[in-house]
Structures are given as structure tokens and as C-alpha cells.
N, C-alpha and C positions, 0 to 999 in steps of 0.2 A: 329544456335548455333556456337559460336566462339571457334576455336581450342585453347587450352591453350598453345600449343607448337609453332605454327606458326601464330596464330591469324587470320587464314582464316575464313571467314563467311560461314558456311555450312547450308544447309537446316535443319530444326528441325527434319526431319525424318531420317537423316543420323546417322549411328552408328560409322563410321570412317571418319576422316578428308579426304576430297577429294583432298587436296594439299600435305599433308605430311604422311598420312596414320595412324596418331595416333588415338587410340580408344577414342571416345568422351564420356564424362560423364556429366550428368545433376546435378548441385548443387542444393539441395533442399533449397529454401528460408526460410523454416520454421526451419530446424534443421541443415543445412549445410552438410548433408550427401551426398556423391558423388555416384550417381546412374548411372547404365549403360544407354547409350543413348536411348535404346528402351523402358525404363520404362516410364509409364504414371503417376504412383503414387510412392511416396517415399517409398523405401523398409524399412526405419527405422521408420518413423512417420506416413506414409499413406497420406501425403499431395499430392494434385493433381498437378503434375508437368506441365501439359499442360496448366494451367492457365497462361496467359500472364502476365509478370511483370507489364504491364500497368493496369491490372485489380485489383491489390491489393489496399488496402485502401490508399487513398491519405494522405500523412503525412503533416499536416499543420505546418507552422512555428509557433514559440512561439508567435510572434506578431499577426499572423492571428488568433490563438486560443483566445488570449486576446480580440481582436477586436470583435470576434463572441460573446464572453461572455458579453462584455460591451454593445453590441448592444441591449440586452434585459434587461438591468438593469432598474428597476422601477425608475421613475423620482424622484429625490431628495434623493435617497438612498445613492449614492456615497458621497454626502456632509454630510449626517447624520453620516455615519460611519467614514469618515476621520476626522471629528471634534473631535472624541474620540480617535484618533490614539495614542496620548501620553499615554493615560491610558491603551490602549490595548496592546501595544508593551512591551514585557518582562514579561507579566502576565501569570501565570499558570492557565489554564482554563480547565474545563471539557467540552468536546465537543462531539457531535455525528457526526460521519463520515459516509457518504453514498457513496458507489461505485455502479455505474450503467453501465452495459455493454450489448451491443446488440448481440443476437444470430441470425445468418442467413445472415450476410452481404455478405459473400463469394458467397453463392447461389444466393442472390439477384443480385450481380454483374454479375454472369454468365447469368442470365435471361435478365437483363436490359442493360448491357454494363456499362462501367465505368462512363460515363458522367451522365446518368440518375440515376445511383446508388448514385453518389455524391450529386445530387440534392435532392434525397430522404433522404439521410443522413442529409442534411441541415435542412430539415423539422423536422426530428426526434430530432436533437439538439435543435430546437426551442421549441418542446414539453418538453424536459427534463429541459431546462433552465427555462421556464415559470413555470413549476410545482415545481421546487425548490424555485423560488422567491415567489410563491403563499403562501408558508409557512415560509417565511422570512429566508430561507437558502441562502447561496451564493455558486456559482459554483467556486471552487478553481482551477480546472484543467480539461482539456479535454484529455481523455485517449485513443484516437484512435477511438473506436466505442462506446464511452460513456463519462461519466463525473465522477468527484469526487466532492462531495458537502459537505459543513460544516453547522452544525446547532449549534449555541452557540458561534461562533466566525466567523467574527469579531463582529456580533451583539449578545449581551447577551440575552439568552432566557431561562426562567425557565423550559419550557416544551420542550426543544430541542429534546429529544428522541421521544416524541409523534409526533412532527412536521415532523421529518425525516420519520417516518413510514407512516404518512398520505400522505406525499409527494410521497413515493414509491407506495402506493396504487393508488394514482391519476395517476401516470405515467402508471401503468399497465392498468387502465381503458382507458386512452387516446390512448394507443397502440392498444387496441382492436378496437377502433373507426377508428384509422389510417389504420389498416389492412383491415377493411371493405371498406374504401374509396379506398385503393390501389387495391383491387380485382376488384372493379367496373371499374377502369381505365386500368388495365393490366390483361391479362390472365395468369393463372398458376404461380402466384407469391407466393412463400413460405411465411408463416406467420412470422412476425418479432416480437420477444419477448425479454424482458429485464430481465437480471439476476441482482438482486440487493442484496447487502450485507450492513448491518448496525451494527456499534459497537459504544459504548460509553466509553470514557476513557479520561485520562488527557494528555494535551500537554502544552508546553511552547511556547507562541507566540513569534516569533523572530521579523520579520519586516512585516509591512503592506504597500503594494505598493499603488500608486495612482489608480491602476487598481483593487484594493480591494483583490488582491491575497495575501494570507497569507503564509509566510515562517516560518518554525518551527525551533526553536533552538534544542529542544530535543523532538523527536517524540515518542520514546519508541516503543511499539507494537500497539498503538492505530490505526494509519493509516494502518499499515500492516495487522492487524487482520480484519479490515473492508474490505480490498481488498481481503483477502483470503475467507471471508464469501461470497463475490460476486462470487468468483471462484467456491465455493461449491454449490451455488444456482442453482436450476433447472430453465430453461427458463420459464419466466412468473411468477416467485415467488420472494419473499423477505425472505432472511435468516437474523436473528438477533442473536446476542450473548446473553448469560445469563445476562450480565451486562445491556444491553438495555431492555431485557425482564423484569427484576426486576423493572425497572423504569416506565414501561408502562403496567404492568399486570393489567387487569380489564378494560382497554380502548379498547383492541382489542382481537380477538379470535386467539389464537396461537395453533400450532400443534407441540408437542414435537418431536424432531428428534433424541434424544439420543446424546451421546458423539460423537463428530467428531474430527478426527485427523487432525489438521491444522498446526502442528509444521513444518512438511516437506514443506508445501506450503508457510509458512512464510519465511522459509529459502530460498526457490526459489525466492520469492519476493525480499528479502534482497540482494541476489546474483545478480539478474538482476539490481536492483537499484544501487548497487555498480559498476557494469560494465558500466552502463549508465553514472554515475557520473565521472568515469575515462575517458570515451570517450569524455566528454565535458569539461575536465580539472577542474571539481568541486572536487578538490582533498581532501579538508577537509571533505566534505560530504561523499566522497568515504571511507575515513578512518572510519567515524562514522558507516556507513553501514557494513563495514568489521568487526569491533569489535562486533557489534550487532549480526552479523551472526555467528561469532566464539562463542559468548556466547550462542547463540541458539543451536549450535551443542553440547555444553556441556550438554544440556538437553535431547539429543537424545541417543538412544542405541549405545553402542560402538561396532558397527558391521563394517565389511569391507567396505560396501557401504558408510557409514558416514565418515570413515577414509579417503576414497578416495575423498569424497566431501570436507573435511577439507583441504587436501593437494592441491587440485585443486584451491580452493578459495584462499589459501595462495599464490600460485604461481602467481595468477593474480594481486597481489598487488604491485609487485616490482616497477613499475614506479611511482605509487602513493607515496610510501614511499620515493623514490629518490627525487621526486619533492617537498616533504615536508622537505627534508634534514634530514630524519629519518632512513637512512639505518642501523645504529647500532641497532635500535629497531627491524627492519625487520630481521637482521641477527640473533638476539637472538631468534626470532620466528622460523627461519629456523633450527637453531641448536637444539632447543627444539623438533621439530617435525621430525628431520632427521631419527631417528630410525623408526618412523611410516612410512615415505616415503620409506625407504629401505625394510621394512617388507611387503609392499603391493605386491612386486614381479612384478611390472609393469615397464618395461624398458623405455617406452615412458614417463611416469610420472617422473621416476627417472632421466632421462636425463634432463628434464626440471628443476627438483629440483637442480641438480648440476650446471646448467647454472645460476640459481639465486645465488647460493653460490659463484660461480666464479665472478659474477658481484659485489657482496659485497666485495670480496677480492680485486678486482681491486679498488673499491672506497676507501678502507682503505690503499691503496698504496702498497699492496703485489702483484706487477705485475707478478713476476715469478710464484708465487703460483697460481694466477688467471689463467695464461696461461695453467698450468697443469690441473686445475679443468675444465676449459672451453673446453679444448681439449677432455677430457673424456666425458663431456656433449654432445659435438657435435657428437662424435662417437656413443654414445647411441641413440641420437635422430635420426641420419641418419639410423642406423640399424633398428630402430623401425618405420621408415617412418614418423617421426614427423618433417615435413619440417619447420613449423613455429618456433618451439623451437630450431631447428638446426640453423636457421637463427639468432635467438636471441643470441645463443652462439657465432656465427661468429661475430656479432656486437661487443661483449665485448672482443673477441680476437683481433679485430681491435684496440680497444681503449687501450688494454694492450700493444700491440706491438707499438702503437703510442707513449706512454710514455716511453717505453724502447728505442725508437729511431730507431726501425726496420721498416722504412717507406715502404720498398718494401713488407714486410709481410702484412702491413695494406692494401695495394692495392690488394694483392692477396686474402685476406680474404673478401674484398669487392665483388670480383667476386663470391666467394662461397655464400655470402649473396644474391646477385642478382639471383643466380641459384635457391635458395630456394624460393625467392619471386615469381618466375614464377609458382611455385606450389601453394603457398598460400601467397597472398600479405598482409602485415601488415604495415600500414603507420608509426607506431611508430618505428619499427625495421628498416624499410627502411630509415627513416630520420636520426636516430642515426648513422647508418652505413655509409651513404653517407656523412654525416657531418664529420665523422672521416677521410674519404678519402680526403675531402676538406682541412682539417687541415694538413694532411700529405703532400699534395701538397704545402701548405703554408710553412711548415717547410723546404721542399726541395727547395723552391724559385721558384716553377712553378706556377706563378701567374695566368696565363690564365686558367690553368686546375683547380686551386683552385676556381676561380670565376665561371667557367662553371659548376663545380660540385655543388657549392652552389646555383647558379641560378636555376638549374634543380630541386634541392630539394625544393627550395622556391616555385616554380610553383606548385609542387605536394602538398605541405603543404597548399598553398592557395586554391587549388582545393578542398581539404578536409576541408577547413575552420578551421584548427587546429592552434590556436594561439600559443600554446606551441611550436609546431614544426616550425612555422613561426619565433618566437622569437629565437629559437636555431639556425636556419639557418642564420638569420640576424647576429647573433654573429659570425658565421663562416665567413661570407662575410666581416664583420667589421675587423676581424683578418687578413684576406687576404690583405685587402687594407692598414691596419696599417703596416704590414710587408713590403709591396711594397713601402709605402710612399705616397699613395694617401689619404691624411688625411681628405679631404672634404667628400669623400665617406665613409671613415672609421667611421667618426662621424655620418654621415647620417644613416648608417646601425646599428650603436650602439644605436642611438636614436629610430630607428624602433623596435629593439629588446626589449628595455625597455618599449616602448609604448604597445607592444603586449603581454608582459609577464603576464600570467594569474596565475602563482603559485609562492610560495616563492622562489624556486630554480631558476625558469626562471628569476625572478627579480634580484637575486644575480648574476647569470651568465651575464645578460645584463649589470649590473653595473661594473662587472669585465672588460669586453671588452670595454665598453664606457669609463671607467676611464683610461684605458691604451691608448685609442685613444686620449683622451684629453691631457695626458702627452706628447705624441709625437707631438701633434698638437700645442705645444707652450703654453699650459695652464696646467702645471703640478699641480698647487695647486688645481685646479678644479678636476683633475683626482685623486689626493691623497685623496680628501674628499670622493669620491665614493669608492675608494679601501679600505680605512681604515674602512668605514662603512660595507663593505662586508666581509672582511677577518674573523671576529669573527664567523659569521654564518657558514662558511665552516669549521672552526676549531671545533666548537661545534658539527657539524654533522660528524666529522672525514672524511670529503670528500677530500682526499688528491689530487685527480686530479684537484681540484680547489684551494686548499690551495697552492700548489706548484707554478702554474702560477701567482696567485694573489700576492704572496709574491715577485716573480720576477718583476711583473709590478710595485708594490709599491716601491721596491728598486730602480728601474730605475727612477720612478717618483721623489723620494727624490733626486737622483743624478742630474736629470735635473733641479730641483728646487734649487740646490746649497746646499742642506742639506746633506753633505757628511757623517757625523757621523751616522745620522739616516739611510742613504742608506747602509753604511757598516754593521751596526748592523742587519738590515733587511735581507741583502743579505747573510751574513754569516750564519744566521739561515736557510735561504732558501736553501743555498748550502748544508748544512748538511742534510736537509730533502730530497733534490733531490738525493744526493749520497746514502743515506740509502735506498730509494725506487727504485733506479736504473733509475731515470728519467734523461736520459743523455742530452737531449736537454736543459733542464733548469739548469742542472749542468754547461754545457758550457756557458750558458747565464750568470749565476751568476758570474762565474770566469771572464768572459770578462768585466763586469761592475766593479767588484772589481779591476781589472787591471787598468781601467780608473781612479777610485777613488784614487788608490795608486800611480799613475804616478808621481806626484810632490813630495810627501813626502817620498816615499819609492820605488824608481825605481826598486830595486832588487826584492822586493816582487811583484811589478807590472809585471815584466817580467815573473815571475813564474806563476802568474795567467793567463797571455796571452798564455803562452806556453801550460798550461794544457787545457785551453779553446780550442785552435787550435787543439790539439790532439783529444779531444772528438768530436768536430764538424766535423773534417775530417772523423772520423770513421763512423759517422751517415749520412754523406753527406748533412748536413744542410747548404747549400751553402751561403745563404744570411747572416745568423748569422756568418758563417765562415769569410765572407768578412768583416763584422764589426770587428771581432777579428783581422784580418789582418790589417785593418785600424788603430785600436788602437795600435797594436804592431809596426806598421810603425811610428806612431807619437811618441811612446816611443823612438825608435831608433833616430828619428830626434832630440828629446829633448836631447839625450845623445851625439849628434854630429856624430852619425854613419850613414852618409848620404847614402852610398851604400845600407846598410840594410834597411834604411827607404824607399828608392826608390823601392827596391825589394818588400817589403810588401805592399806598397801603390799601386804599379802597379798590384799586385795580386788582391787586393781588387777591383780596378777599373775594371779589366777585368771581374770579376764575376758580379759586379753590372751592367755593360753594357750588358753582355750576358743575364742576367735575366730580364732586363728591369726595374730595381729598380729605383725609383724616389728619388730626393733630394741628396742622398748619393754620386752619381758620381761627382756632382759639388763640394761637400765638399772635396772629395779626390783630384780633379784637383787643387783646391786652395792649398792644402797641397803640392802637387808636384811642383806647380809653385813657392812656397816659398823656395824650396830646392836649395842650392847653387850648382854650377857645381862640379862634382867630381874632 
């Protein structure tokens, strides 16, 4: 057992770490409850903690599951179905859905060991898949210890409900034979039985893959109810809904079970499906599951348990709404349910709730307000022992201070985040927090630290195979290299970010940074094209932390392309927004470039812009941007014939560029200095 404090590997029998003395706890893999080290069973759900993690069900990859299904497809069936693809896709169909799940796999693993258990499971999959195909059904998904099968899609069947039930009965018969065979080969093997649930209802077929897997546009409750019927079924039985019963009455002998409460179970299914979709960045699917779950909650009794479920469900949606650029919609939901959250009297939940409110306030550009809300959230979460949501609050405190130009505070809150991550790691909050730190280092001109932070986060994101976080981190690295002047690497990481972007927001962020890199790499028109396509999405989503830099990048792009009036108009608007929100770095940025644009036609106004820019950038210690302002101000003095002042500011710029290791700019400054006449 590894110590969470010092990471020392202790024997499983130890209750305290042999290296640092910290009390050891066992995290239940079933419900995540932290149990004392001496517990053999979870104190919350009863799961046996002594089962080695190696003995749990092997999780097949998506490709492995498809390969296993296709292995048993009847000859010619694939071609027959795919020839009807155009007619099938987009069609509203009534289908019968069958969920089949095995009871007893954990006990089987304990008796046989993991290798033999997986071999046995392969044989069971073969039985299930064959018995589905025998009745012209198709296996749509493998679900851990079982399958989900469809009758009536993609193959049209008039008697789909009958076929599904006949298939289920055939499976039960085959499992009896299989158990007899298993007992002859192995002693003391527990019987393996299937729980099967069947429901008939409408779906809209979305896409049909070459592997015959059906994706649904609108599932409604059809699939969910079939899954819940399987969950209610006793091992060795098939439970069907009234809808399926009415279509098959007279063909089979049924036993009435009376009314069964499945609403709560459906809600649990929708909640889990929503979390799974968020985890794999299937954000639009997550949104659909969320709203379906919220609608389902509307049908349940308005009791405290269901109010708490609603708030918990809502809190888990924040990243999904952000990645869809729909935080205003999410904020409306938060404000609607704020009285409910406050009325629960649960400080842990309330702290998490205020953390989401603060996140939205940050997104709308209310950085000072966000800092107050997030500070309150962090205090509540810390007091309640809610490390994960305390970490979440620290993440957005980092980002709020980043845009205020308080870079030292960003780095301090990163340490608070890392402290909470030691208690409960969350790849999403870890990545957002360390990316904020990388950007702070870039604004400070500390290139090596910006890149090191970004590369470390990229490695973690790749380890988790999280393309959203890979894309976000690549943006951060692209920014660091753009600021430094290493344009080849800036473009390389910008293109990686765009390539990996799995969600609408990821794509827009990648275009923002890649567009800026192209502008500085000598192809401003190419950059402008990306930036102008991106900015409206951020404006529509009221996502000010992206509106502000995108406006700055676009203004610089116009200036580099020689389109001074467009640059002026864009930057004046950007300057007003940055000043209103308190985004000091981008305020100094806009003033600097406006000084460059005004230099020839209005030197007096240019001087005012440069002086304001220098004041702001000095305050926030944004050294590289400050050096660019010094360079521009020195060129203005050179233009006015004020040689001593020109030399003074150009030397200041050169000293900073050389100390930071900035590329390209030092040579430009030296050229300016060489052209100055002697005093």
C-alpha cells in the first residue's frame, strides 16, 4: 500500500506508513470511500478490499470490443446491412433493446484467478453473441460483464420483441449447459447466471459504422429503461417492460411482478453516462444526458435527497458547459438553483457551488468579484475537508489573478492546488492550474520555467490520453514560444493543439494561439483568417478571458499586415474591454501597439500610449512586453531626434531581452542602436 504523504510502498498489512508514520487508508475501488488500513471490506458499500486490483474485470479497449463482436458476425450480414445504410441513418425506428449482464464474475475470479477468469469470460461472450445473432439481433456494445443488443435496428424486424425474448431464453439455457461443463472441469465453481432486461421503444438512428455499431441521435428513455430492467432482474431471469409484454403476450408465459420503481435507477444510469461522456470529452453527449437527468429529477419527489442529487449533478457539468462555450447558460442554472444549494445546509456542497459561481464570474470578466467568490469557496471547501473542490477553487483563483496581472499570486495558488492534489488527484483541475502557472511564467518572461511547466503537464495529459488537456497544454507551449520568439516551435505546438482539439472550445483556443503564432511568424494574413473566425464564438459565449487576448492578437496581426486603421479600431475596443475588466497585461499590450501605430502620424499621442503601457507593464513585472514598449518608445525618441533618450530606452530593452533569452528582438534593437548618430 503506497503512502499518500511520502509515496513509500508499505506492506498491505500495515496500518501506518513505515517511513513517515502517516495513517494508511484503503480507497475502495467500488465507491471511493477511504477505509482504515486494517479493513478487509469497505465500510460504506461492503466491497471486499483484499481483492487485488489485478483481479478486477479486464477493461477492453473500444477497438478490442468491436473486434470481438465482429469475429462472430454471420457471413454476409455486414454487407447486407451496410447496403441499407443510407435508408437506416436518420430514421426513427421502434427497436427492442436487450441488456445482458453476468452475475458471479468476482467470485469466479477469486476461484480461478484473473487469467482463467478472462478465458472463461471470452467463452461466455461467444455464447451471448451467437445467441443474439441466431435471432437476427446485433450486438451494439460490450458492457463489462455482458452485452447490449438491438433487435429491429439496423436490421428491420417485424417481430423484434419476440426475437429478443427468444434470444434471452436461449442464453439462459446455454448458461445452464456451460455451468455443467464448468463444474466438470473445475471444483467448487459458483454458478454463473445472466440478468437480462428487455424494453421496446422508439429511437432515432444517428450513424451506422462499418462495424455495424449504431449511434443514436435521440435515445430518450428506451435504452436507459432496458438497462434498468436488467439491473432489477434476478440472476437467471429476464425482466421485460409492459411495452414489450403487450407486443409478445400469448407467445410466452409471463409472471406479473407488479409496479417497479425504476426512476431512481434511470437517474443513476443517466448520471453515470453523463460522467463517462465528460471523461472522454464527448461533451455534446454529456450535455444531452445532463438535461435528460434534470428532466427526470423533475418527476421525482421534491425531497432533500433529490435536491442534493440535483445540485451534485449540476456541479459536475461546469467543464462540459465551458468546453461548449455555454457558461452563460450554466450560470443561469446556478443562479436558479442557488437558493436550493444554500438551503441544503451542506458546507461541502455549498463551497463547491460557490467555486462554480466564481468560475463563471471569471469567464464573464468580473475578475475582482470572482476572486472574492472563489476565496469564500476555497475556505468553505477546506473547512469541510473537500480537497477536490478546494483545488478547483484555487485553479480559478490562479486564472483570476493571472488576468489581473498578479503573477506571484498565480504561482502561490498553484502550490495550494498541488497540496490538494496530493489528497485527491483530478487531471482536469491539475491541468488547468499548471497551465495557468505556465502562462504566468510566459508573461513574466521566464521562458524555461514556462516550457518546463507546460512539458510536465503535457506528459500527464498524454499519460491520461486526454486530448482536451493535451490541446490546452500545447496552446500554453505555443504561447511561451511565441513570446520568446521561437516561431517554428510556436507553430508546431499550435498545430498540435488544433489537431488534438476534441471540443468546440478546444478548437477555438487552438485557433487563437496558432493564429497569433502565424502573425508573428511573418504570415499575418494567415493568422488574421484564424483569429477573425474565432473571435465571434468567444463573444457569443461571453468568454472574456478569450475575447481579450484574441482581440489583442488580431490587432497586432492587422498592424503587422500594414492595415493600421483596422488595427487601431480593434485595439481601441480591446483596450476599453481590458481596462473595464482589469486585465492589465492586455491593457499594456494594446497601449504599446497603439503607440507603434500612432508613431508617424501623431507622435504626441504615441508618446502617451507608450508611457501608459510602460507604467502598467512595470507594475505587473511583465518584462518581455515591457522591453517591447521600451523599444517602441526608444524608436519614437529616435524619430523625434532625441538621441540620448532613444539610446536610453533601446539599451533598457536590449538588457531585458538579453537577460530573458528572447530571440529575434535583440538583433532588431542592436540595428536601431547602430543607426543612432553619436551624441
